C-alpha positions, 0 to 999 in steps of 0.5 A, a space after each residue: 500499499 502506497 505511503 499516501 494512501 495509508 495515511 489517508 485511510 488514518 485520517 478517515 479512520 479518525 475522521 469518521 470514528 472520533 465519535 466512537 472514541 469519544 463515546 468511549 472515553 465518556 463511558 469510561 469516565 462515568 465508570 470511574 466516577 461510579 466505581 469512586 462513588 460506589 467505593 468512596 468511604 462514607 462515615 457511619 450514621 453515628 460519626 457525622 452530622 448532616 442538615 437538610 434545607 427544605 423548601 420550594 427553590 435552591 438555596 445555596 448550600 454549597 456556600 452554606 457548606 463552604 462557609 460552616 463544614 469546617 469549622 463545625 466540624 472543628 468544633 463538634 470533635 471538641 465535643 465529639 472526638 469520634 464526629 467525622 463529618 458535618 454536611 449541609 444539603 437541600 431538598 426542592 420541595 414547598 410541601 405541596 406534592 401535586 405541584 412538586 411530584 418529584 420534590 416530594 418523591 425525594 423527599 420521602 425517599 430521603 426520610 425512608 432512607 433515614 438521612 439527614 439528624 436536622 431538617 430545617 423546613 417550613 411550618 407545614 412540614 414541620 407539623 405533619 412530621 410532628 403528627 407522624 411522630 417522626 421528631 425527637 424532643 428537644 427537652 433533654 438537650 436544653 436541660 443538658 446545655 446543649 441547646 439555648 433557647 434564649 431569646 427565641 420565640 418557642 410559641 409554636 414549637 411547643 406541642 403535645 406528644 403525637 398520639 398513639 392512635 390512628 383513625 379508621 382509615 389509619 391516619 394518627 390521631 391529633 397529638 394528645 400527649 405531654 408537651 415537649 419542645 419539638 423545634 427550634 425557630 430559624 426565622 430571622 437567621 441572616 445566614 440562612 436568607 443570604 443563601 437564598 432560604 426563606 426563613 420566615 414560619 420554618 424551624 430546625 427540628 431533630 429527625 428521630 432516627 437521628 443516631 447521634 442525637 446529643 452531638 446533633 444538638 450541639 453542632 445545631 446550637 452552634 450553627 444557629 448561633 454562627 448564623 444569626 448575624 449572616 453567612 460568616 467568613 471562614 476566617 472568622 470562625 476557623 
């Protein structure tokens, strides 16, 4: 075969087969990324504190994490040396499952998978979770000095314990037990407002399945304190 013809065949091969090589490269990248995702180390639930922000829209949890995660972890480790991670995540869901089917699905799947220790959400979702007995009372953490409530309006946060009875159709009856503190208001936390989270009538709650509730309470208290005056710079709280 002539040298010129060989060069031409090679050129045509790469010209017409380029998409094949690109597809192979992309597939290889996805395979490597999937392998990393599957095999990457993840701290067990009892060694991390995860915050989940729920609301219609997309608050900038990346900015929140960049400002707080490292310092919150360092502070949390002073209380609990086994703590390995503090994370911030979001779900775009207003609470209207008819208008936001996808958001409702993500919300329910996260809860079913028992993900997230501290959830920050609007009042309608807070009420639903309380009635369904999904929340952990916070009274003991206040008594232990892990949570500070001075200056907070707890009017809508102290509620009767959920009923253990259900109606004929299986729905839980209205709460009728002793009163407990089930949430902390986040209204007016400037740091949350700066990342696009609407704080009016929103609350921070602890999920009943949290594997490290005391550490989660301590970290929640620290986070709320450092969000009062706005989203802090890392060097200010390191």
